[in-house]
C-alpha positions, 0 to 999 in steps of 0.5 A: 186623671179619669179615663175618658169614657165613650159610652154606647147609651143603646136604642133610648130606653134607659133599661137597657144602659149597662149599669156601668154606662148607667154609672158613667152616665151619673157620675159625669161633669160634662156629657158630649152627646149625640143627636139620637140618645134619649132624654130618658138617657140625659137624664139620667145625670143631673149635674152635670153639663151637656154639651150637645154634639150630633146630626140629624139626617140632612144636615149638610155641615162639614162631618170633618170639622164637626168630629175634629172639634168633638175630638179637641172638647174629649181633651180639654175638657180632660185636661181641666180633669173633669169627669167626661162620657162622649154619649152614643146611640147605640153601639159605639162601634157601629156606625157611632164614629168611635174610631176616629175619635178612639184614635185621636184620644191616643195619638194624644195620649189620653187614656179612654175605655169604651162602654158597649151598648145594644145597637138598633139591629140587636134591639129590634130582633130581640123585642120585635121577637125576629130569630136573625138567626137560627138553627138551620135557617140563617147561620149569619147576619150582615149589618151594613148601612143604606150607604152601601146603596151608594156604593160599588155595584159589586159591593151591593150584590154582594149584599144580595148573594149573602141574603140568597144564600139564606143570611140575615142582612140588618140595614141602618139608616135605610127608610129613605135609600129603600128605592135602591136597595130594594130593587137589587135585593129582588134583582139578585135574590128573584125571590118576592117573598123574602120578609121585610120588617123596617123597625122604628123608634126601638126601645121608645114609647112609640116604638113601631115596625112593619112588616112585610116581603121583598114586594111589597115594602115599598108599596107599605112603607109610603101608606105607613108614618113610620118616623126616623131612627129605623133598621131595616132587617130583611130575610127573618119572619118576626115570631107571632 
């Protein structure tokens, strides 16, 4: 019986899929997909059933119940002998909740495989020429989520100190939380000139980027019409 495939769809451009991901999507009998998976990638499969199991910004549905439904569907379709693909934007293990599904499938003794995808921060860094690590400038990049703004004071301060030490930071889902995050980074770093880039809808036809600094980025965002999803890269200048 086929293993369930938990597949990273990358940022949206089907040409950025791995060869394995493309094949599994194309051959799937059923695809359970998230909100941010692009139509271009879903269109690779012309015969299978496509089941939307995503969640949009502002959705107030019970996340635990939604995840339980996904878990159960994966098992049900697998037991029916179908080739099952669980399709996630970006990389499954970077804010993709793949861990919950992998643990559930392990508990139910359902075989599965996880196929990596290009995560939004790495896609943005390459597409917009932002060297998130560079010799003599930064030897590490921290991947975090804007929900950090709601974490403890110590956690947010710790992230700011990593930036102050010269590391870069990538912040997922950060467009609506800049008003909480930027002041803390400024408080700790005391440097308004640290570069900030916000990349929107990376790799898609309507992709866009705004580049500024800790001192200017909030004003630049208010003057723009940047769309979600967006990823924020702090601490490295684009090569122009």
